C-alpha positions in Angstrom: -23.8 -20.9 -1.1 -26.9 -20.1 -3.2 -27.4 -21.9 -6.5 -27.2 -18.5 -8.3 -23.9 -17.6 -6.7 -22.5 -21.1 -7.7 -23.7 -20.5 -11.2 -22.0 -17.1 -11.4 -18.8 -18.5 -10.1 -18.9 -21.4 -12.6 -19.4 -19.0 -15.5 -16.7 -16.6 -14.2 -14.1 -19.4 -14.0 -14.6 -20.1 -17.7 -13.5 -16.6 -18.6 -9.9 -15.7 -19.7 -7.6 -15.0 -16.8 -7.3 -11.3 -17.6 -11.1 -10.9 -17.4 -11.3 -12.9 -14.2 -8.6 -10.7 -12.7 -10.6 -7.6 -13.7 -13.8 -9.0 -12.2 -11.9 -10.0 -9.0 -10.5 -6.5 -8.7 -13.9 -4.9 -9.1 -15.4 -7.2 -6.5 -12.5 -6.5 -4.0 -12.9 -2.7 -4.6 -16.6 -3.0 -3.8 -15.6 -4.3 -0.3 -13.1 -1.5 0.4 -15.4 1.2 1.5 -18.8 0.9 3.2 -19.7 4.5 2.4 -19.0 6.4 -0.8 -16.6 9.3 -0.5 -15.9 12.4 -2.5 -12.7 13.0 -4.3 -11.4 16.5 -4.8 -11.3 17.8 -8.3 -7.5 17.8 -8.0 -7.4 14.1 -7.3 -9.9 13.4 -10.1 -7.7 15.4 -12.5 -4.6 13.5 -11.3 -6.2 10.1 -11.8 -7.4 11.0 -15.2 -4.0 12.3 -16.2 -2.3 9.1 -15.0 -4.9 6.9 -16.8 -4.2 8.9 -20.1 -0.4 8.3 -19.6 -1.0 4.6 -19.2 -3.3 4.4 -22.2 -0.8 6.2 -24.4 2.2 4.0 -23.1 3.9 7.2 -21.9 5.0 5.6 -18.6 6.3 2.3 -17.6 4.3 0.4 -15.0 5.9 -1.7 -12.3 4.4 -4.9 -11.0 3.0 -4.6 -7.4 5.1 -7.4 -6.1 8.3 -5.8 -7.3 7.3 -2.5 -5.7 6.6 -4.2 -2.3 9.9 -6.2 -2.5 11.8 -3.0 -3.1 10.0 -1.2 -0.3 10.8 -4.0 2.1 14.5 -3.9 1.1 14.6 -0.2 1.8 12.9 -0.5 5.1 15.5 -3.1 6.2 18.4 -0.8 5.6 
């Protein structure tokens, strides 16, 4: 590993856990798609609507692990 990468990692590990999680998410997202893709205006509107709902606490979010556990239970039925 390059010294620059080691330095970045060392600095990142000193950040609060929520900030580290955000950075990790962004890094993982950057690996998801090799090519950029276009979203339809309908999807962009939907994403923005859901983000506004989250920001205004209008909906209750569910932890991903809970969602996956529930989905696994339903698939086993």
